[in-house]
C-alpha positions in Angstrom: 0.0 0.0 0.1 1.4 3.3 -1.1 1.6 6.3 1.3 -1.3 8.1 -0.3 -3.5 5.3 0.1 -2.8 4.8 3.9 -3.5 8.7 4.1 -6.7 8.3 2.6 -7.7 5.1 4.6 -6.8 7.0 7.9 -8.7 10.0 6.9 -11.6 7.8 6.1 -11.4 6.1 9.8 -11.0 9.5 11.5 -14.2 11.1 10.0 -16.1 8.2 10.0 -14.9 5.8 12.8 -18.4 4.6 14.4 -21.4 3.2 12.9 -24.8 2.6 14.3 -23.8 -0.9 15.4 -21.0 0.3 17.7 -20.4 -1.0 21.1 -18.7 1.7 23.6 -16.2 0.3 26.1 -14.6 2.5 29.0 -11.0 1.6 29.4 -11.0 2.7 33.1 -7.0 2.5 33.8 -6.0 4.2 30.6 -8.8 6.9 30.6 -10.2 6.0 27.5 -13.3 5.2 25.5 -13.3 2.3 22.7 -15.5 2.2 19.9 -15.9 -1.3 18.5 -17.6 -2.3 15.5 -20.2 -5.1 16.2 -20.0 -6.8 12.9 -16.2 -7.3 13.0 -15.6 -7.4 16.6 -12.6 -4.9 15.9 -11.8 -1.8 17.6 -12.1 0.9 15.3 -10.9 4.1 17.4 -10.0 4.9 21.0 -10.6 8.3 22.5 -9.4 10.1 25.4 -11.9 10.8 28.6 -11.6 12.3 31.7 -9.9 10.0 34.3 -11.3 6.8 35.5 -14.3 6.5 33.0 -16.4 3.8 34.6 -20.0 4.0 33.4 -21.8 5.2 29.9 -25.2 6.3 29.2 -26.4 6.1 25.7 -29.0 8.3 24.2 -32.1 6.7 23.1 -31.3 7.5 19.4 -28.0 6.1 19.9 -26.4 9.2 18.8 -24.4 10.3 21.9 -22.7 8.6 24.9 -21.9 10.2 28.0 -19.1 8.9 30.1 -18.4 9.7 33.8 -15.0 10.4 35.2 -15.0 8.6 38.3 -12.9 8.0 41.1 -8.9 6.3 41.5 -6.0 6.9 43.7 -5.2 10.3 44.0 -8.2 11.6 41.9 -11.9 12.1 42.4 -13.8 12.8 39.0 -16.0 16.1 38.6 -16.8 16.0 35.1 -18.9 13.9 32.3 -17.6 13.6 28.8 -20.1 13.7 25.8 -19.2 11.9 22.8 -20.9 11.7 19.3 -21.1 8.1 18.5 -21.2 8.3 14.8 -17.7 10.3 14.6 -16.4 9.0 18.0 -15.5 12.7 18.7 -15.7 14.3 22.2 -18.1 17.0 21.9 -18.5 18.4 25.3 -17.0 18.0 28.8 -19.6 19.3 31.4 -17.9 20.1 35.0 -20.2 19.1 37.8 -18.3 20.3 40.9 -19.0 20.3 43.7 -20.5 16.9 43.0 -17.8 14.1 43.0 -17.2 10.7 41.7 -20.3 10.1 39.4 -20.9 6.7 38.9 -24.1 5.3 38.0 -25.7 7.1 35.0 -28.8 6.8 32.9 -30.4 8.6 30.0 -34.1 10.1 30.6 -36.3 9.2 27.8 -35.1 11.0 24.3 -34.4 14.4 25.6 -31.1 15.8 26.6 -31.2 14.7 30.4 -29.0 12.1 32.4 -29.1 11.3 35.9 -26.0 10.3 37.7 -25.3 9.2 41.3 -22.3 10.8 42.8 -20.4 8.3 45.3 -18.2 11.0 47.1 -20.8 13.8 47.5 -23.6 11.3 48.1 -26.2 12.9 45.9 -28.0 12.4 42.6 -27.8 15.1 40.0 -30.0 15.6 36.7 -27.9 17.2 33.8 -29.0 18.7 30.9 -26.3 17.7 28.4 -26.9 20.1 25.9 -26.9 23.3 28.1 -24.4 21.7 30.1 -26.2 22.6 33.4 -27.2 20.8 36.4 -31.0 21.9 36.8 -31.8 19.3 39.7 -29.8 18.1 42.5 -31.0 15.4 44.9 -29.7 15.0 48.4 -30.4 12.1 50.8 -30.6 13.1 54.3 -28.2 11.2 56.5 -31.0 9.7 58.7 -32.6 8.3 55.2 -36.1 9.9 56.2 -36.4 12.6 53.8 -35.0 13.5 50.1 -34.4 17.1 49.2 -34.5 18.0 45.7 -33.1 21.4 44.5 -34.9 22.6 41.5 -32.7 25.3 40.1 -34.7 26.3 37.3 -38.1 26.4 39.4 -36.1 28.3 42.1 -37.1 26.0 44.9 -36.0 23.2 47.0 -38.7 20.4 47.5 -38.6 17.9 50.4 -40.1 14.2 50.4 -40.7 12.1 52.8 -38.7 8.8 52.1 -41.1 6.2 53.1 -44.5 7.6 51.9 -42.8 9.6 48.9 -45.2 12.4 49.6 -44.0 16.0 49.4 -43.6 17.5 52.7 -42.2 21.0 52.1 -41.5 23.3 49.2 -39.3 26.4 50.0 -38.6 29.2 47.4 -34.7 29.8 46.9 -35.3 33.6 47.3 -36.4 32.8 50.8 -33.3 30.9 51.8 -30.7 33.7 50.9 
């Protein structure tokens, strides 16, 4: 194969590394995400992620993947990485501080939102992937009897009883500051 052919082949692989039938695999120790072609079983491309990627959420249409930057010795993750599956390109890094060590992550329906648990800060956050914004934070109280949900878009904190799942309070954020 001549150099020109190799360059052309590389250009095609870089421009179109992943198809609809792609498996995404986190490589935690090397902080990368592999895009694997399901037909051939071969890795098409490997991309850098935030440190210690551990979980992936795939959008309902299969076009985007969100990868958490988790936790490892000497590092506590505070970001989500958004990839376009068809091109295997990192399109956005979303900082989530003060939330730390995102772990479990799930895409909500066909919209732009994901829910993620954060093991170090002990809460659940809802993240608008398009806006790169955390509109809702869910905090579990130490005694486990109540759950507080901060709805930043709605400007309030809502408290629920954990057992009955009934709302017990709604406090406007403007009254808190």
